[in-house]
N, C-alpha and C positions, 0 to 999 in steps of 0.2 A: 577374824580371816585375813586382815590386813597384816597383824603379828607373824599369823603363817606364811602368811606370803614373804615378808623380814625374813623369818629365820630358814626357809627352802633358800632363799634368795643366798642368804650367808654360807649357806651350805654347799649350793652348788660352787660359790665362789671360791669357798676352803676346798673342795674337789679338783677344779680346776688349778687352784694354784698350788695344790701337791702333786699334779700331773705335772706341770710345767714344772716343779722344782726336781721330780722324779727324772723325767727329761732328758734336762740339764747335767744332774748329774749322772745320766747315762751317758752322755757324749762326750763330758771331762770325762769319764771311764775311759772311754775309747779310746779317747786323743792319748790318754797316757799310756794306753796298752801299744797303741799303733807306734808312738815315739820310743819306747822300749824297746818293742820289736824291731825298727825301725834302728835305733844304736845297736843293739847286740847284733844284728848282721853287717852293719859299719864297723864293727871292732871286728868280727872275724878277719882273723887273715886271712888269705889265698880264696874270698869269696868270689868266685867266677861272673858271677850272673851281677854281682852290682857294678863291675869292668864294662859291661858291651857297648 
């Protein structure tokens, strides 16, 4: 039973770690997309909505 508890614990830790890594990747991906859109809008000449 103790061994089962240890295995279960490491399994939930692995799941939590994977979830944290995935959310971190998603956050970075959103940051990259946001930066790309911001740069694209900034580089477009005559974008009136940027200079309000």
